[in-house]
C-alpha positions in Angstrom: -41.9 -74.5 -45.9 -41.9 -70.9 -44.6 -45.2 -69.0 -45.1 -45.0 -65.3 -45.6 -47.6 -63.6 -43.4 -49.3 -60.6 -45.0 -48.8 -57.4 -43.2 -49.4 -54.8 -45.8 -51.3 -54.0 -49.0 -49.5 -52.2 -51.6 -50.7 -50.6 -54.8 -48.5 -49.9 -57.7 -50.0 -47.4 -60.2 -48.2 -47.7 -63.7 -48.6 -44.5 -65.7 -47.7 -45.0 -69.3 -47.0 -42.2 -71.8 -49.2 -42.5 -74.9 -48.1 -39.4 -76.7 -47.3 -39.6 -80.5 -43.6 -39.9 -80.0 -44.2 -43.4 -78.4 -44.4 -44.7 -81.9 -40.7 -44.1 -82.2 -38.2 -47.1 -81.6 -36.3 -47.7 -78.3 -32.8 -49.2 -78.3 -34.2 -52.7 -79.2 -35.5 -51.2 -82.5 -39.3 -51.9 -81.3 -41.8 -49.0 -80.8 -41.5 -47.6 -77.2 -45.3 -48.1 -76.8 -45.0 -51.8 -77.4 -42.1 -52.2 -75.0 -44.0 -50.2 -72.3 -47.0 -52.4 -72.8 -44.9 -55.5 -72.3 -43.1 -54.0 -69.2 -46.5 -53.5 -67.5 -47.7 -57.0 -68.5 -44.3 -58.4 -67.3 -44.7 -56.6 -63.9 -47.9 -58.4 -63.1 -46.6 -61.7 -64.1 -43.5 -61.2 -61.9 -45.5 -60.2 -58.9 -47.8 -63.1 -59.4 -44.6 -65.3 -58.9 -43.6 -63.6 -55.8 -43.9 -65.1 -52.5 -45.6 -61.9 -51.3 -48.1 -61.8 -54.2 -51.0 -61.4 -51.8 -49.6 -58.1 -50.8 -49.7 -56.4 -54.2 -52.4 -54.6 -56.2 -51.9 -53.1 -59.6 -53.5 -50.2 -61.6 -52.7 -48.9 -65.0 -53.2 -45.4 -66.5 -52.4 -44.4 -69.9 -52.2 -40.7 -71.1 -51.4 -38.2 -73.7 -53.3 -34.8 -73.2 -55.9 -36.9 -71.5 -55.6 -39.7 -69.0 -57.4 -43.1 -69.2 -57.9 -45.6 -66.3 -57.0 -48.9 -68.0 -57.0 -51.1 -64.9 -58.6 -50.2 -61.7 -56.7 -51.4 -58.5 -56.7 -55.0 -58.7 -55.0 -57.7 -56.6 -52.4 -59.4 -58.8 -53.8 -62.8 -57.7 -57.1 -61.9 -59.1 -55.7 -61.1 -62.6 -56.2 -64.3 -64.6 -55.9 -62.8 -68.1 -53.4 -60.0 -68.4 -54.7 -57.5 -71.0 -52.9 -55.3 -73.4 -51.9 -51.8 -72.1 -50.8 -50.4 -75.4 -50.4 -46.7 -74.4 -51.1 -45.5 -77.9 -54.6 -46.9 -77.9 -56.9 -44.0 -77.6 -54.0 -41.6 -77.4 -51.4 -40.3 -79.7 -51.5 -36.4 -78.9 -49.5 -34.3 -76.4 -47.9 -34.9 -73.1 -50.0 -34.0 -70.0 -47.8 -35.3 -67.1 -49.7 -33.2 -64.5 -53.1 -34.6 -65.6 -51.8 -38.2 -65.4 -50.4 -37.6 -62.0 -53.7 -36.1 -60.9 -55.6 -39.2 -62.0 -53.0 -41.5 -60.2 -53.4 -39.4 -57.1 -57.2 -39.8 -57.2 -56.9 -43.6 -57.7 -54.5 -43.7 -54.9 -56.8 -41.8 -52.4 -59.7 -44.2 -53.4 -57.4 -47.2 -52.6 -56.2 -45.8 -49.3 -59.7 -44.8 -48.2 -61.0 -48.4 -48.5 -61.4 -50.5 -45.4 -58.8 -53.0 -44.9 -57.4 -55.3 -42.2 -54.0 -54.3 -43.3 -51.8 -51.1 -43.7 -51.9 -49.8 -47.2 -49.5 -47.7 -49.2 -49.0 -46.7 -52.9 -46.3 -46.2 -55.3 -47.0 -44.3 -58.5 -44.6 -45.2 -61.3 -44.7 -42.6 -64.1 -43.1 -43.2 -67.4 -42.7 -40.7 -70.3 -40.4 -40.3 -73.3 -40.8 -36.6 -73.5 -41.6 -33.3 -71.8 -44.8 -32.0 -70.2 -46.4 -29.6 -72.7 -50.0 -29.2 -71.8 -52.5 -29.4 -69.0 -51.9 -29.3 -65.3 -48.5 -28.3 -63.9 -46.9 -31.6 -62.5 -45.2 -29.8 -59.6 -48.6 -28.4 -58.4 -50.0 -32.0 -58.4 -46.9 -33.5 -56.6 -47.1 -30.7 -54.0 -50.7 -31.6 -53.3 -49.6 -35.3 -52.9 -46.9 -34.3 -50.4 -49.2 -32.0 -48.4 -51.8 -34.8 -48.1 -49.2 -36.7 -46.0 -50.7 -39.9 -47.3 -48.4 -42.9 -47.8 -47.8 -42.3 -51.4 -44.3 -42.5 -53.2 -43.6 -41.4 -56.8 -41.1 -43.1 -59.1 -40.4 -41.7 -62.4 -38.6 -43.1 -65.5 -37.5 -41.3 -68.7 -37.8 -43.8 -71.5 -36.2 -42.7 -74.7 -33.4 -40.4 -75.9 -32.0 -38.1 -73.2 -32.4 -34.9 -75.3 -36.2 -35.4 -75.6 -36.9 -35.9 -71.9 -37.3 -33.2 -69.1 -34.8 -35.0 -66.9 -34.9 -32.2 -64.3 -38.6 -32.4 -63.8 -38.7 -36.3 -63.5 -35.8 -36.1 -60.8 -37.5 -33.3 -59.0 -40.9 -35.0 -58.7 -39.5 -38.4 -57.8 -39.6 -39.5 -54.2 -36.5 -40.1 -52.2 -35.7 -43.4 -50.4 -33.5 -43.6 -47.5 -31.3 -46.6 -46.4 -28.0 -47.6 -45.0 -26.6 -46.8 -48.5 -27.9 -43.2 -48.2 -30.5 -41.1 -50.0 -31.6 -42.2 -53.5 -34.1 -40.8 -55.9 -36.7 -43.1 -57.4 -35.7 -42.1 -60.9 -34.3 -43.8 -63.9 -33.2 -42.6 -67.3 -33.0 -45.4 -70.1 -33.9 -46.3 -73.6 -33.6 -50.1 -73.0 -36.8 -52.1 -72.5 -35.2 -54.6 -70.0 -34.1 -51.9 -67.8 -37.6 -50.4 -68.0 -39.1 -53.7 -67.0 -36.6 -53.9 -64.0 -37.3 -50.4 -62.8 -41.0 -51.2 -62.7 -40.5 -54.1 -60.6 -37.8 -52.4 -58.3 -40.2 -49.3 -57.8 -43.4 -51.3 -57.0 -41.7 -53.6 -54.6 -40.0 -50.6 -52.8 -42.2 -50.0 -49.8 -42.7 -48.3 -46.6 -43.2 -51.6 -44.8 -42.5 -54.6 -46.9 -38.8 -54.7 -46.2 
């Protein structure tokens, strides 16, 4: 049996939109909020089954015009009972993408500043079904993240109808990965809950050093 040696600790910060429009159905006919909740829960379960499960930490933030930290950075192997992350709980207002990113950045800074025997990095995965319409400017927050030169990547997913989503903003703030296949934005546009789940997993397992 081959034992995977731990070389890095990677935090995935899942940021779920809890604005009022998340009550509307996705392509499966279920409320987008319920599908987003299950996608976050499924991500934890799938990481727990990975041969590199010891490498991964997860944090969850939900937001509307305000952001709430629902799960502080926790190693997936230490999550024995996976809670609900219903993004409408405590929310239902407008869409403050900048404020949500600011909280994610602060969580990332805290994780990266902790002492560890291993190299650490962070992937922020922001989901929205709409457009930024209140609070901090998302571009300003992303600019601060880039200037910090900390090992933080940003993945974005528009979950819902294309006409309702600021596709340009999500593409602009998403990080770019580079491989032998060329450059690719960490961005997805979908209304399908299965594709949302797969994007969460693909984004969190995309790393600076996991390979």
